[in-house]
Every structure is written in structure tokens, then in C-alpha cells.
Wavefront OBJ file of the C-alpha trace (Angstrom):
o trace
v 103.221 46.361 152.675
v 105.566 49.107 151.544
v 106.800 51.206 154.491
v 107.885 54.770 153.718
v 109.520 57.270 156.071
v 109.272 60.827 154.810
v 108.732 64.452 155.768
v 106.821 67.493 154.577
v 107.510 71.230 154.830
v 106.069 74.573 153.756
v 108.615 74.820 150.956
v 109.590 72.277 148.292
v 112.597 70.855 150.161
v 110.678 67.615 150.870
v 109.682 66.753 147.291
v 112.864 65.076 146.026
v 113.311 62.960 149.167
v 109.627 62.005 149.194
v 109.634 60.959 145.521
v 112.722 58.809 146.090
v 111.185 57.142 149.135
v 107.977 56.146 147.350
v 109.873 54.904 144.312
v 108.843 57.719 141.986
v 110.453 60.420 139.900
v 109.815 64.133 139.424
v 108.651 65.466 136.084
v 107.777 69.167 136.201
v 105.336 69.535 139.111
v 104.299 65.869 138.977
v 105.571 62.954 141.057
v 105.325 59.912 138.794
v 105.110 56.387 140.222
v 105.139 52.947 138.609
v 101.592 51.833 137.704
v 101.985 48.633 139.740
v 102.447 50.801 142.837
v 99.966 53.665 142.488
v 98.012 54.886 139.491
v 96.862 58.472 139.205
v 98.186 61.960 139.876
v 100.482 63.496 142.482
v 101.083 67.203 141.917
v 102.882 69.811 144.019
v 102.959 73.609 143.783
v 104.658 76.413 145.666
v 101.817 78.885 146.212
v 104.075 81.634 147.571
v 103.854 83.365 150.981
v 105.177 80.262 152.773
v 102.406 77.988 151.448
v 102.791 74.728 149.497
v 99.975 72.625 147.984
v 100.142 68.880 147.378
v 97.321 67.445 145.215
v 96.710 63.681 145.248
v 94.247 61.698 143.138
v 95.437 58.084 143.064
v 94.427 54.450 143.415
v 96.732 52.242 145.456
v 97.833 48.972 143.865
v 99.481 47.742 147.069
v 99.350 48.401 150.813
v 101.278 51.442 152.019
v 102.380 52.717 155.401
v 103.660 56.305 155.388
v 105.465 57.488 158.515
v 105.798 61.269 158.617
v 108.755 62.558 160.655
v 109.317 66.216 159.838
v 112.778 67.786 159.886
v 111.450 71.334 160.194
v 108.589 71.691 162.659
v 107.685 75.343 162.104
v 104.675 74.674 159.865
v 101.116 73.330 159.979
v 99.570 70.786 157.610
v 95.921 70.998 156.508
v 94.905 67.574 155.149
v 91.604 67.510 153.239
v 91.069 63.798 152.673
v 88.241 62.232 150.657
v 89.598 58.684 150.510
v 87.229 55.914 149.427
v 88.427 52.598 150.845
v 90.571 51.728 153.838
v 92.796 54.524 155.060
v 93.738 55.080 158.667
v 96.023 56.672 161.200
v 97.723 54.036 163.340
v 98.673 54.559 166.956
v 100.207 52.297 169.579
v 96.700 51.411 170.720
v 94.251 51.321 167.832
v 93.739 52.073 164.172
v 91.746 55.242 163.528
v 89.831 54.960 160.239
v 89.876 58.278 158.399
v 86.409 58.016 156.866
v 84.614 56.113 159.551
v 83.831 59.100 161.756
v 83.511 61.513 158.853
v 86.674 63.324 159.890
v 87.833 64.353 156.436
v 89.957 67.271 157.603
v 92.993 67.043 159.845
v 95.052 70.027 160.981
v 98.346 68.689 162.308
v 101.301 70.568 163.739
v 104.627 69.882 162.025
v 106.058 68.884 165.416
v 103.896 65.729 165.573
v 104.834 62.411 164.026
v 102.023 60.597 162.232
v 101.602 57.176 160.639
v 99.219 56.855 157.711
v 98.101 53.465 156.431
v 96.206 52.809 153.226
v 95.189 49.479 151.739
v 95.363 48.203 148.193
v 92.348 49.193 146.117
v 91.683 52.384 148.062
v 91.151 55.556 146.058
v 92.496 58.745 147.569
v 91.560 62.243 146.538
v 93.262 64.683 148.891
v 94.590 68.194 149.038
v 97.390 68.797 151.527
v 98.299 72.386 152.383
v 101.481 73.214 154.270
v 101.818 76.721 155.689
v 104.580 78.273 157.786
v 103.280 79.211 161.226
v 104.455 82.823 161.006
v 102.502 83.183 157.753
v 99.226 82.216 159.457
v 99.269 85.509 161.372
v 100.086 87.416 158.169
v 97.260 85.574 156.385
v 94.718 86.536 159.078
v 95.767 90.185 158.882
v 95.496 90.289 155.075
v 92.030 88.723 155.200
v 90.725 90.708 158.203
v 90.291 87.579 160.328
v 90.506 88.281 164.060
v 91.720 85.342 166.181
v 92.202 86.016 169.860
v 95.593 85.071 171.373
v 97.017 84.245 167.939
v 100.599 84.787 169.155
v 100.089 82.159 171.866
v 98.356 79.812 169.410
v 101.370 79.959 167.069
v 103.976 79.700 169.838
v 105.268 76.069 169.933
v 106.224 76.483 173.610
v 102.619 77.248 174.536
v 100.536 75.387 171.988
v 100.340 72.551 169.468
v 97.984 73.053 166.527
v 96.030 69.810 166.173
v 92.435 69.077 165.161
v 90.515 66.232 163.558
v 87.571 68.009 162.014
v 84.902 67.921 159.331
v 85.320 70.177 156.348
v 82.453 72.593 155.748
v 80.038 72.062 152.860
v 81.543 75.114 151.183
v 85.053 73.655 151.435
v 83.818 70.329 150.078
v 82.353 72.004 146.983
v 85.484 74.123 146.478
v 87.641 70.980 146.441
v 85.182 69.118 144.216
v 85.302 71.946 141.677
v 89.097 71.697 141.638
v 88.828 67.965 141.055
v 86.958 68.531 137.782
v 89.882 70.404 136.214
v 92.709 68.936 134.161
v 95.791 68.930 136.355
v 98.835 70.929 135.286
v 99.553 74.181 133.484
v 99.092 77.844 134.327
v 95.255 77.789 134.418
v 95.167 74.868 136.841
v 97.876 76.494 138.990
v 95.771 79.639 139.310
v 92.760 77.567 140.361
v 94.858 75.564 142.809
v 96.297 78.694 144.448
v 92.818 80.201 144.678
v 91.446 77.006 146.224
v 94.255 76.879 148.785
v 93.673 80.473 149.894
v 89.904 79.965 150.105
v 90.261 76.802 152.201
v 92.713 78.390 154.629
v 90.508 81.478 154.922
v 87.360 79.382 155.513
v 89.019 77.336 158.243
v 90.560 80.311 160.046
v 87.210 82.142 159.950
v 85.592 79.038 161.421
v 87.988 78.740 164.348
v 87.929 82.517 164.913
v 84.341 82.139 166.151
v 85.293 79.492 168.720
v 87.211 79.500 171.952
v 90.573 77.924 171.164
v 92.251 75.777 173.781
v 95.920 76.704 174.063
v 97.872 73.665 175.187
v 100.803 71.632 173.940
v 100.184 68.083 172.735
v 102.759 65.319 172.449
v 102.549 62.110 170.441
v 101.613 60.026 173.492
v 98.751 62.352 174.483
v 97.483 62.335 170.888
v 97.566 58.526 170.802
v 95.649 58.330 174.087
v 92.885 60.652 172.847
v 92.568 58.709 169.583
v 92.445 55.486 171.615
v 89.566 56.893 173.675
v 87.745 57.898 170.490
v 88.090 54.305 169.310
v 86.956 53.008 172.711
v 83.827 55.165 172.522
v 83.074 53.917 168.998
v 83.554 50.286 170.048
v 81.154 50.828 172.981
v 78.724 53.057 171.107
v 75.758 50.848 172.052
v 76.522 51.185 175.753
v 75.937 54.056 178.144
v 78.441 56.915 178.102
v 81.389 56.038 180.351
v 82.473 58.495 183.023
v 85.078 61.194 182.393
v 86.917 59.838 185.442
v 87.204 56.400 183.829
v 88.396 57.754 180.458
v 90.895 60.135 182.065
v 92.322 57.237 184.063
v 92.583 55.119 180.888
v 94.459 58.021 179.261
v 96.758 58.522 182.255
v 95.623 62.158 182.516
v 93.873 64.366 185.018
v 90.203 64.932 184.249
v 90.801 68.596 183.384
v 93.640 67.752 180.988
v 91.614 64.954 179.355
v 88.591 67.204 178.762
v 90.747 70.014 177.369
v 92.744 67.783 175.008
v 89.692 65.854 173.792
v 87.992 69.142 172.872
v 91.186 70.529 171.324
v 91.821 67.461 169.134
v 88.260 66.633 168.070
v 86.495 69.985 168.363
v 83.839 68.427 170.645
v 83.497 67.254 174.201
v 83.666 63.489 174.706
v 79.934 63.454 175.498
v 78.980 65.260 172.266
v 81.345 63.052 170.238
v 79.731 59.926 171.737
v 76.165 61.122 171.184
v 76.791 62.254 167.580
v 78.188 58.850 166.658
v 75.398 57.029 168.498
v 72.853 59.024 166.480
v 74.697 58.332 163.218
v 74.469 54.606 163.995
v 70.776 54.993 164.837
v 70.235 56.668 161.462
v 71.983 53.762 159.695
v 69.850 51.225 161.579
v 66.641 53.044 160.591
v 67.799 53.085 156.961
v 68.415 49.314 157.090
v 64.743 48.787 158.089
v 65.574 45.628 160.047
v 64.555 46.957 163.474
v 61.686 49.045 164.807
v 62.440 52.489 166.203
v 61.723 51.187 169.690
v 64.154 48.297 169.197
v 66.848 50.700 167.965
v 66.304 52.912 171.015
v 66.680 49.889 173.313
v 69.679 48.479 171.442
v 71.538 51.788 171.701
v 70.661 52.157 175.388
v 68.760 55.430 175.206
v 66.937 56.179 178.462
v 63.557 55.889 176.711
v 61.965 56.312 173.289
v 61.036 59.954 173.920
v 64.623 60.892 174.760
v 65.857 59.058 171.637
v 63.320 60.878 169.476
v 64.205 64.297 170.900
v 67.981 63.806 170.434
v 67.470 62.443 166.895
v 65.300 65.408 165.898
v 67.731 67.854 167.504
v 70.586 66.423 165.413
v 68.888 65.601 162.075
v 65.912 67.976 162.071
v 63.391 65.110 161.844
v 61.959 62.677 164.353
v 62.904 58.992 163.823
v 59.349 58.262 162.613
v 59.378 61.162 160.144
v 62.797 60.104 158.889
v 61.566 56.530 158.416
v 58.546 57.740 156.448
v 60.811 59.789 154.195
v 62.712 56.624 153.305
l 1 2 3 4 5 6 7 8 9 10 11 12 13 14 15 16 17 18 19 20 21 22 23 24 25 26 27 28 29 30 31 32 33 34 35 36 37 38 39 40 41 42 43 44 45 46 47 48 49 50 51 52 53 54 55 56 57 58 59 60 61 62 63 64 65 66 67 68 69 70 71 72 73 74 75 76 77 78 79 80 81 82 83 84 85 86 87 88 89 90 91 92 93 94 95 96 97 98 99 100 101 102 103 104 105 106 107 108 109 110 111 112 113 114 115 116 117 118 119 120 121 122 123 124 125 126 127 128 129 130 131 132 133 134 135 136 137 138 139 140 141 142 143 144 145 146 147 148 149 150 151 152 153 154 155 156 157 158 159 160 161 162 163 164 165 166 167 168 169 170 171 172 173 174 175 176 177 178 179 180 181 182 183 184 185 186 187 188 189 190 191 192 193 194 195 196 197 198 199 200 201 202 203 204 205 206 207 208 209 210 211 212 213 214 215 216 217 218 219 220 221 222 223 224 225 226 227 228 229 230 231 232 233 234 235 236 237 238 239 240 241 242 243 244 245 246 247 248 249 250 251 252 253 254 255 256 257 258 259 260 261 262 263 264 265 266 267 268 269 270 271 272 273 274 275 276 277 278 279 280 281 282 283 284 285 286 287 288 289 290 291 292 293 294 295 296 297 298 299 300 301 302 303 304 305 306 307 308 309 310 311 312 313 314 315 316 317 318 319 320 321 322 323 324 325 326
């Protein structure tokens, strides 16, 4: 495994150091790597207004571990990640698989260290957007987006911007359209800048409609919340554990645990658990190896009626109707 320590920023100061660390070289706006390391495209662009885009479409020919330790912390990274294969964020407790829970968007404060692992054979298509925190407020004003308490949200003493999320369908299609274009040149740069501004606007409009939890997060707290996510996934067939138990496992008060879980994942622990339980139920129905009643029992739903009502609430169809559609 090749271990790389690097940093990002909302200007191009990181590019030369990053290219050297991964064994590549810079040619125009491309970072070129040896084919026996990674094949594909790495492209960077200064989009102006304190925003930098980093476009990645590569296949890994060896295992990589990328440890991000930023020198300047006054920026936020938006990571739209459509990796096919094995890619994960590693903590002291568990490995969090990027695709497993359908979290294909991460918004991570520049103050947080992260460790990204990707295995040989994995194919990564990603768009990383780095924006200076002070420019987020300017961006909202230019685009008539009203976010309550934005000064507190952007103040590092009061808040850490962190969220593992799912990109919207609109954002997915915007990125897919960009993927169809030949990379490089003035036409592509215009499309890339347009895509970046649309994605930032879409996300800020999305969070503007929600109550935002203002609270600082350190690396240890982040690792504990990710560990609890993994614990819930590993025990997805069981009953939902108590908040008291999970808060104790995280070495937090119950109020702090609930606030940080919602801040980092966008959902309460209960909703996160139920959504993933229903996703597993859907997979089991698709496999056609078990009856609906057996699936309900295996996943420890209170009864078949409760299972059916939760399934229909989430997917718009009852389990029986979904099975018939298959």
C-alpha cells in the first residue's frame, strides 16, 4: 500500500506538493501519474472567487491510503464521490465504506484530518470543490440564498462544517453530464465552473431549508460517530439500541450524541438505522430467497404489518407490491 500525506486548499497552493507526494507531475491543469500507479485523469482548475475544482476519473492499479492534513483550515471541501469498488474512510475504530451507505457526498471542514483508503481495481469518478469559508456567505448573497445564523455557521470557534450526505438527483445528473465531456480546454473549463457553481448553489439551498446544528466537532468525536454508524450497520438485524447505550459507547452525553449524529449524518440515529434496515429488506426481497414474513422476522420488525407500513412509507410500495413488480 502506498501511503500519502497531503493537503488541500481553496487556492492552487496544494497542487505541486500533492503531485509530488503521489509520484506524479503537472502538465497544464493535469496531474499525470505513472500508468502502473493510477490510470485516468486528474484535473484541477481555479474557478475564481475563492473556489477550486479538482476532477478525478481514475482506476487504481495499487492500494492507496491518502491522509489529508491541511495547512490552512479556513476552507470547506465538498466531495462528490461516485467510486465503484472499495473506497473508505478509516478511523481508529472501524472502516467506513464510502458507497455502502449511499453517502456519495461529504462536506468536510478544512480543520478536520481525514484518512481515505482505496483498493486496487477501484474506479473513482469524483469532483472535489474547495471553497473559502468567507466566500460561502458571499455566494449565498449573490444567489439570494437565505441561511439563518450563517455568521455562526462559518465561525470556526462556534461551528465545524461536517456532513456525510446523499447528493440530490439533480446534482447526480449535473455531474454525469460533466463526465461525458472531453477534459481540458476552454469549453470544458466553462462547463466545469458552471457545474461547480450549480452544485454549491444546490447544496446551500438544500441546507437553507433545514435547521442547522451549530457545534464544533473534533477528530475524536467524528470517529466516535462513524464508529456508531458502523455499529448500527453491523447490528442492523437487531432491535434499535438505546440512545443511552450509544452515547456511553461514544463517551458523550446523550444530548451531545444526538446533536452530533444529526449534524454529521443529517438524520437521527433512529432514522439512520431504520433507513438502512429497509434498504437491506429491499435487497432480501430482490434476492427472492426468503418470504416477506421471513424477512420481517429476520430483521426483527415488531410484526408483518409494521414492516409493511414502514416499507411502503419509505419506498412508496408495500413489500408484496414491490415483489410483484420484480
